[in-house]
Residue frames as qw, qx, qy, qz and C-alpha x, y, z in Angstrom:
[[0.975, 0.084, 0.159, -0.131, -6.85, -3.44, 29.29],
 [0.303, -0.608, 0.676, 0.284, -3.52, -5.20, 28.98],
 [0.829, 0.455, -0.102, -0.309, -3.07, -6.79, 25.55],
 [0.797, -0.296, 0.449, 0.276, 0.42, -8.24, 25.87],
 [0.020, -0.530, 0.588, 0.610, 2.94, -8.39, 23.09],
 [0.710, 0.322, -0.318, -0.540, 1.82, -9.85, 19.77],
 [0.437, 0.264, -0.859, 0.020, 3.75, -13.07, 20.45],
 [0.066, 0.019, 0.829, -0.555, 1.87, -13.48, 23.77],
 [0.539, 0.079, -0.026, -0.838, -1.57, -12.87, 22.28],
 [0.564, 0.093, 0.796, -0.199, -3.96, -15.81, 22.66],
 [0.148, 0.071, 0.787, 0.595, -4.93, -17.33, 19.31],
 [0.046, 0.659, 0.750, 0.034, -8.57, -16.46, 19.98],
 [0.074, -0.826, -0.175, 0.531, -7.86, -12.75, 20.29],
 [0.608, 0.726, 0.211, 0.242, -7.59, -10.72, 17.10],
 [0.495, -0.242, 0.118, 0.826, -4.48, -8.82, 16.07],
 [0.210, 0.881, 0.399, -0.142, -5.65, -5.28, 15.22],
 [0.479, 0.022, 0.275, 0.834, -4.10, -3.06, 12.55],
 [0.120, 0.871, 0.335, -0.338, -5.01, 0.60, 12.18],
 [0.517, 0.315, 0.314, 0.731, -4.14, 2.58, 9.03],
 [0.130, -0.806, -0.279, 0.506, -3.82, 6.36, 9.45],
 [0.419, 0.378, 0.316, 0.763, -3.78, 9.21, 6.93],
 [0.025, 0.066, -0.125, 0.990, -4.98, 12.81, 6.92],
 [0.478, -0.035, 0.003, -0.878, -8.71, 12.93, 6.14],
 [0.396, 0.041, 0.897, -0.191, -9.55, 9.21, 6.17],
 [0.652, 0.554, 0.210, -0.474, -11.14, 9.51, 2.73],
 [0.612, 0.651, -0.411, -0.182, -8.37, 8.24, 0.39],
 [0.359, 0.502, -0.774, 0.143, -5.22, 6.42, 1.50],
 [0.228, -0.220, 0.831, -0.457, -6.17, 4.86, 4.82],
 [0.765, 0.185, 0.353, -0.506, -9.60, 3.57, 3.68],
 [0.742, 0.497, -0.404, -0.198, -8.00, 2.11, 0.55],
 [0.185, 0.447, -0.834, 0.265, -5.29, 0.48, 2.72],
 [0.516, -0.078, 0.654, -0.548, -7.99, -0.88, 5.05],
 [0.835, 0.343, 0.062, -0.427, -9.93, -2.35, 2.10],
 [0.569, 0.539, -0.621, -0.015, -6.76, -3.84, 0.59],
 [0.061, -0.357, 0.842, -0.400, -5.81, -5.37, 3.96],
 [0.686, 0.052, 0.462, -0.559, -9.30, -6.75, 4.53],
 [0.838, 0.427, -0.183, -0.287, -9.26, -8.45, 1.10],
 [0.424, 0.533, -0.714, 0.160, -5.73, -9.75, 1.62],
 [0.340, -0.274, 0.753, -0.493, -6.61, -11.15, 5.06],
 [0.834, 0.201, 0.252, -0.447, -9.56, -13.02, 3.51],
 [0.721, 0.541, -0.417, -0.119, -7.34, -14.32, 0.71],
 [0.229, 0.472, -0.789, 0.319, -4.80, -15.57, 3.23],
 [0.698, -0.359, -0.602, -0.147, -7.48, -17.08, 5.46],
 [0.285, 0.098, -0.563, 0.769, -6.34, -15.07, 8.48],
 [0.393, -0.653, -0.571, -0.306, -9.33, -15.05, 10.77],
 [0.569, -0.630, -0.331, 0.411, -7.55, -13.59, 13.81],
 [0.329, -0.093, 0.083, 0.936, -6.86, -10.14, 12.40],
 [0.128, 0.848, 0.501, -0.119, -8.93, -6.99, 12.23],
 [0.393, 0.117, 0.174, 0.895, -8.29, -3.76, 10.35],
 [0.014, 0.883, 0.427, -0.195, -9.59, -0.22, 10.61],
 [0.454, 0.339, 0.114, 0.816, -8.63, 3.25, 9.46],
 [0.208, -0.862, -0.339, 0.313, -8.71, 6.80, 10.77],
 [0.451, 0.638, 0.064, 0.621, -7.41, 10.25, 9.99],
 [0.457, -0.271, -0.349, 0.772, -5.61, 13.01, 11.85],
 [0.115, 0.252, 0.022, -0.961, -7.61, 15.90, 10.34],
 [0.007, 0.291, 0.919, 0.265, -11.08, 14.51, 9.77],
 [0.500, -0.068, 0.002, -0.863, -14.58, 15.72, 9.13],
 [0.302, -0.024, 0.928, -0.217, -16.26, 12.70, 10.81],
 [0.574, 0.436, 0.616, -0.318, -18.76, 10.75, 8.74],
 [0.358, 0.668, -0.337, -0.558, -17.43, 11.82, 5.34],
 [0.944, 0.268, 0.185, -0.047, -17.62, 9.24, 2.56],
 [0.639, -0.206, 0.451, 0.588, -14.50, 8.03, 0.81],
 [0.146, 0.564, -0.268, -0.768, -13.60, 10.34, -2.07],
 [0.796, 0.467, 0.122, -0.366, -15.33, 9.56, -5.35],
 [0.524, 0.620, -0.576, -0.094, -12.08, 8.73, -7.19],
 [0.161, -0.367, 0.875, -0.272, -11.06, 6.39, -4.35],
 [0.697, 0.169, 0.544, -0.435, -14.44, 4.63, -4.50],
 [0.744, 0.580, -0.120, -0.309, -14.26, 4.29, -8.29],
 [0.339, 0.609, -0.716, 0.036, -10.68, 3.04, -8.39],
 [0.349, -0.240, 0.833, -0.356, -11.28, 0.64, -5.51],
 [0.776, 0.282, 0.354, -0.440, -14.39, -0.73, -7.18],
 [0.688, 0.602, -0.365, -0.178, -12.50, -1.41, -10.42],
 [0.222, 0.500, -0.807, 0.223, -9.92, -3.20, -8.27],
 [0.626, -0.219, -0.742, -0.095, -12.51, -5.43, -6.61],
 [0.271, -0.169, -0.617, 0.719, -12.72, -3.44, -3.37],
 [0.181, -0.736, -0.552, -0.348, -15.78, -1.76, -1.87],
 [0.256, -0.044, -0.355, 0.898, -15.49, 1.66, -0.22],
 [0.235, -0.525, -0.465, -0.673, -19.15, 2.61, -0.60],
 [0.603, -0.672, -0.425, -0.072, -19.95, 2.14, 3.09],
 [0.586, -0.042, -0.311, 0.747, -16.84, 3.89, 4.39],
 [0.178, -0.935, -0.171, -0.256, -17.30, 6.87, 6.71],
 [0.421, 0.514, -0.430, 0.611, -14.33, 8.83, 7.98],
 [0.661, -0.718, -0.218, 0.012, -13.39, 8.91, 11.63],
 [0.048, 0.872, -0.382, 0.303, -10.81, 10.76, 13.62],
 [0.641, 0.131, -0.639, 0.403, -7.83, 9.16, 15.24],
 [0.464, -0.706, 0.138, -0.517, -8.40, 9.19, 18.99],
 [0.184, -0.504, 0.783, -0.315, -7.00, 7.54, 22.11],
 [0.801, 0.018, 0.475, -0.363, -9.61, 4.77, 21.99],
 [0.842, 0.518, -0.124, -0.088, -8.60, 3.75, 18.47],
 [0.262, 0.675, -0.650, 0.231, -4.94, 3.84, 19.47],
 [0.478, -0.342, 0.711, -0.387, -5.71, 1.63, 22.46],
 [0.891, 0.238, 0.228, -0.311, -7.66, -0.77, 20.21],
 [0.713, 0.627, -0.313, -0.019, -4.79, -1.19, 17.75],
 [0.868, -0.342, 0.201, 0.299, -1.83, -3.52, 18.13],
 [0.520, -0.059, 0.377, 0.765, -0.07, -1.94, 15.15],
 [0.249, 0.867, 0.227, -0.366, -0.65, 1.53, 13.71],
 [0.594, 0.096, 0.459, 0.654, 0.60, 2.10, 10.17],
 [0.094, 0.805, 0.124, -0.572, 0.84, 5.72, 9.06],
 [0.690, 0.639, 0.272, 0.203, 1.01, 6.98, 5.51],
 [0.412, 0.719, -0.139, 0.542, 3.45, 9.86, 6.13],
 [0.458, 0.044, -0.522, 0.718, 5.82, 11.26, 8.78],
 [0.239, -0.303, 0.132, -0.913, 3.30, 13.97, 9.76],
 [0.788, -0.312, -0.319, -0.424, 0.76, 11.27, 10.61],
 [0.760, -0.065, -0.535, 0.364, 3.38, 9.40, 12.61],
 [0.168, 0.237, -0.367, 0.884, 4.14, 12.61, 14.55],
 [0.539, -0.346, -0.038, -0.767, 0.46, 12.96, 15.46],
 [0.871, -0.201, -0.441, -0.085, 0.31, 9.33, 16.58],
 [0.565, 0.090, -0.500, 0.650, 3.41, 9.94, 18.71],
 [0.126, -0.331, 0.195, -0.915, 1.84, 13.08, 20.19],
 [0.738, -0.310, -0.132, -0.585, -1.18, 10.97, 21.20],
 [0.531, -0.491, 0.642, -0.254, 1.06, 8.40, 22.93],
 [0.943, 0.190, 0.210, -0.174, 1.01, 5.67, 20.29],
 [0.271, 0.773, -0.556, -0.142, 4.64, 5.77, 19.13],
 [0.405, -0.385, 0.826, -0.070, 5.54, 2.38, 20.62],
 [0.592, 0.236, 0.771, 0.002, 3.19, 0.56, 18.26],
 [0.488, 0.819, 0.158, -0.257, 3.37, 2.82, 15.21],
 [0.496, -0.248, 0.532, 0.640, 5.44, 2.93, 12.05],
 [0.392, 0.506, -0.298, -0.708, 5.30, 4.35, 8.58],
 [0.907, 0.249, 0.262, -0.216, 3.64, 1.78, 6.33],
 [0.652, 0.684, -0.324, 0.047, 6.53, 2.05, 3.88],
 [0.030, -0.635, 0.714, -0.294, 9.15, 1.50, 6.59],
 [0.696, -0.171, 0.605, -0.347, 7.27, -1.42, 8.15],
 [0.889, 0.413, 0.100, -0.168, 6.77, -3.07, 4.76],
 [0.446, 0.742, -0.494, 0.089, 10.48, -2.66, 3.97],
 [0.874, -0.101, -0.434, 0.196, 11.39, -4.94, 6.88],
 [0.657, -0.649, -0.131, 0.362, 13.56, -4.66, 9.94],
 [0.410, -0.515, 0.195, 0.728, 15.58, -1.48, 9.69],
 [0.433, 0.449, 0.593, 0.510, 14.03, -0.79, 6.31],
 [0.003, -0.423, -0.030, 0.906, 13.72, 2.64, 4.85],
 [0.318, 0.561, 0.731, 0.221, 10.46, 2.93, 2.97],
 [0.051, 0.162, 0.173, 0.970, 8.86, 5.98, 1.47],
 [0.348, 0.287, 0.474, -0.756, 5.67, 7.76, 2.48],
 [0.363, 0.459, 0.791, 0.177, 2.54, 6.74, 0.59],
 [0.074, 0.102, 0.288, 0.949, 1.76, 9.36, -2.04],
 [0.243, 0.466, 0.561, -0.640, -1.39, 11.39, -1.37],
 [0.239, 0.333, 0.717, 0.564, -3.79, 11.22, -4.32],
 [0.045, 0.737, 0.532, -0.415, -6.15, 13.87, -2.91],
 [0.183, 0.785, -0.047, -0.591, -7.11, 16.33, -5.63],
 [0.076, -0.354, 0.767, 0.530, -5.67, 14.18, -8.40],
 [0.703, 0.182, -0.320, -0.609, -7.49, 12.38, -11.15],
 [0.951, -0.147, 0.142, -0.232, -8.31, 8.68, -11.07],
 [0.783, 0.437, -0.362, 0.253, -4.96, 7.78, -12.64],
 [0.031, 0.590, -0.563, 0.578, -3.26, 9.22, -9.54],
 [0.725, -0.308, 0.367, -0.494, -5.57, 7.16, -7.31],
 [0.963, 0.209, -0.163, -0.058, -4.76, 4.05, -9.38],
 [0.490, 0.538, -0.531, 0.433, -1.06, 4.63, -8.70],
 [0.306, -0.480, 0.541, -0.619, -1.72, 5.01, -4.98],
 [0.907, -0.108, 0.151, -0.378, -3.85, 1.86, -4.90],
 [0.858, 0.343, -0.353, 0.149, -1.09, -0.12, -6.63],
 [0.192, 0.547, -0.578, 0.574, 1.40, 1.23, -4.09],
 [0.577, -0.367, 0.417, -0.598, -0.90, 0.30, -1.20],
 [0.971, 0.059, -0.112, -0.204, -1.44, -3.23, -2.53],
 [0.687, 0.404, -0.489, 0.355, 2.32, -3.80, -2.58],
 [0.004, 0.491, -0.544, 0.680, 2.96, -2.23, 0.83],
 [0.730, -0.288, 0.251, -0.566, 0.05, -3.87, 2.63],
 [0.959, 0.128, -0.244, -0.057, 0.99, -7.29, 1.23],
 [0.532, 0.421, -0.537, 0.501, 4.60, -6.81, 2.37],
 [0.293, -0.460, 0.454, -0.704, 3.43, -5.63, 5.81],
 [0.892, -0.165, 0.100, -0.410, 1.22, -8.71, 6.20],
 [0.831, 0.295, -0.437, 0.177, 4.11, -10.92, 5.08],
 [0.178, 0.465, -0.590, 0.636, 6.09, -9.50, 8.04],
 [0.537, -0.299, 0.387, -0.687, 3.18, -10.25, 10.37],
 [0.785, 0.076, -0.525, -0.321, 2.66, -13.83, 9.14],
 [0.444, 0.125, -0.815, 0.351, 4.57, -15.49, 11.99],
 [0.036, 0.097, 0.664, -0.741, 2.28, -13.94, 14.61],
 [0.499, 0.252, 0.149, -0.816, -0.99, -13.38, 12.75],
 [0.497, 0.216, -0.690, -0.480, -1.21, -16.16, 10.18],
 [0.876, -0.213, -0.110, -0.419, -3.29, -19.27, 10.74]]
């Protein structure tokens, strides 16, 4: 299916963003939840978000600290179930935002390099040099809080960049 460039996309067709991390139990589901809430806040009805991981045990719940921290931040990860990055998800997405260079390498290996970037780089703007999103896995809830704050900032900046083509 030919989707065209984002600027050519019909207003009735959603712009799809995929967040990718390792196990799809911490960073990418939190980024997805942040993006979903931010899209609602902005009133952007023509955007969809999802998340996946490059080394996944499919169907795993979000980690308990991620669920707890998200809940305190007004986000719900209770229904999240992990899924593996695959060619169908890459085909679905218009933009793939990875948490670290190793995730970006896997996306590239699967043929998705043309529509992928590190979340930190994309959020930093054209030619920007961002940093990878810190992995909270194995840390306490304070570490997850730090990651959630980082994701809120980066996702908001990424959506700001997309406003001309995704906004209402």
